[in-house]
C-alpha positions as CSV (number, residue, x, y, z in Angstrom):
1,M,36.9,17.8,13.3
2,R,35.7,21.1,12.1
3,Y,32.2,21.4,10.7
4,S,31.5,23.5,7.7
5,R,28.6,25.2,6.0
6,L,28.5,22.2,3.7
7,D,27.9,20.0,6.8
8,A,25.0,22.3,7.8
9,L,23.6,22.1,4.3
10,S,23.7,18.3,4.4
11,V,21.8,18.2,7.7
12,A,19.4,20.8,6.4
13,L,18.6,18.7,3.3
14,L,17.8,15.7,5.4
15,V,15.8,17.6,8.0
16,G,13.9,19.3,5.2
17,A,13.0,15.8,3.8
18,A,11.7,14.8,7.1
19,V,9.6,18.0,7.5
20,A,8.2,17.6,4.0
21,G,7.3,13.9,4.7
22,V,5.6,14.8,8.0
23,A,3.7,17.7,6.3
24,L,2.5,15.3,3.6
25,L,1.7,12.4,6.0
26,P,-2.1,13.1,6.0
27,S,-2.2,12.7,2.2
28,L,-0.2,9.5,2.2
29,P,-1.7,6.0,2.4
30,D,-1.5,4.2,5.8
31,R,1.0,1.7,4.3
32,M,3.6,3.2,1.9
33,A,5.5,1.4,-0.8
34,V,9.1,1.7,0.2
35,R,11.0,-0.7,-2.0
36,F,10.6,-1.3,-5.7
37,G,11.7,-4.1,-8.0
38,T,13.6,-3.8,-11.2
39,G,10.4,-3.3,-13.2
40,G,9.5,-0.4,-10.9
41,A,6.6,-2.2,-9.1
42,P,6.6,-1.9,-5.3
43,N,7.5,-5.1,-3.4
44,E,7.7,-3.9,0.2
45,Y,5.4,-1.7,2.3
46,M,5.6,-0.2,5.8
47,A,3.6,2.0,8.0
48,A,3.5,5.6,6.7
49,P,5.0,7.3,9.8
50,L,8.0,4.9,9.8
51,A,8.4,5.2,6.0
52,V,8.4,9.0,6.3
53,A,11.1,8.9,9.0
54,L,13.3,6.1,7.7
55,V,15.3,7.8,5.0
56,P,16.0,11.0,6.9
57,V,17.1,9.1,10.0
58,V,19.3,6.7,8.1
59,G,20.6,9.6,6.1
60,L,21.7,11.5,9.3
61,L,23.4,8.3,10.6
62,A,25.2,7.8,7.2
63,L,26.2,11.4,7.2
64,G,27.7,11.0,10.7
65,A,29.5,7.9,9.5
66,V,31.1,9.4,6.4
67,R,32.0,12.7,8.1
68,G,33.8,11.0,10.9
69,V,31.3,11.7,13.7
70,L,30.2,8.0,14.0
71,P,32.2,6.2,15.1
72,P,34.1,8.9,17.0
73,G,37.7,9.6,16.2
74,R,37.7,8.3,12.6
75,D,41.0,9.5,11.1
76,V,40.0,10.4,7.6
77,P,36.4,11.5,7.1
78,A,34.9,11.9,3.7
79,P,35.0,15.5,2.4
80,A,32.1,17.8,3.3
81,W,31.1,18.0,-0.4
82,F,30.5,14.2,-0.4
83,G,28.2,14.6,2.6
84,V,26.1,17.1,0.6
85,A,26.0,14.8,-2.4
86,L,24.9,11.9,-0.1
87,A,22.2,14.0,1.6
88,A,21.0,15.3,-1.7
89,F,20.7,11.8,-3.2
90,L,18.9,10.5,-0.1
91,T,16.5,13.5,-0.2
92,Y,15.9,12.8,-3.9
93,V,15.1,9.1,-3.2
94,H,12.8,10.1,-0.3
95,G,11.0,12.5,-2.6
96,L,10.5,9.8,-5.3
97,V,9.1,7.4,-2.8
98,I,6.7,10.0,-1.4
99,A,5.7,11.1,-4.9
100,W,4.9,7.5,-5.9
101,N,2.8,7.0,-2.8
102,L,0.9,10.3,-3.6
103,G,-0.2,8.7,-6.9
104,I,2.6,9.8,-9.3
105,K,3.3,6.3,-10.6
106,L,6.8,6.7,-12.0
107,N,9.4,3.9,-12.2
108,V,11.3,4.7,-9.0
109,T,14.1,2.2,-9.8
110,L,14.7,3.8,-13.2
111,F,14.9,7.3,-11.6
112,V,17.2,6.1,-8.8
113,L,19.8,4.2,-10.8
114,P,21.6,7.3,-12.3
115,G,21.8,8.7,-8.8
116,V,23.4,5.5,-7.5
117,A,26.0,5.7,-10.3
118,V,26.8,9.3,-9.4
119,I,27.1,8.5,-5.6
120,V,29.4,5.5,-6.3
121,G,31.5,7.6,-8.6
122,L,31.7,10.4,-6.0
123,A,32.6,7.9,-3.3
124,F,35.5,6.7,-5.4
125,L,36.6,10.3,-6.0
126,S,36.3,11.2,-2.3
127,G,38.6,8.3,-1.4
128,R,41.3,9.6,-3.7
129,E,41.7,13.0,-2.1
């Protein structure tokens, strides 16, 4: 499999999310809200260092899976543009969660739902190529 600039951009987005989270770690509460109910209220918390690392690490693993790196030898990886869309979405979600934990009390669920719809639509399109 050949790697493209889009693959590098995907990785850069997720690494940037991790770096931003680590930089903001001193300003974040010890236990961060990481999951939100349909009304937008948090319903699950975890230690801040784990919360800051979770989305970027899971994002890199997901990127590896959709681009055919994990598991090795996958015949038809998703197109590189889908990797960028996935990385951008996960970076966006990571930013929303960090913002909420910094005191910007927006309805995370409400802000995430349109992105979920876009990613599902793009996943459908990527399977048709």
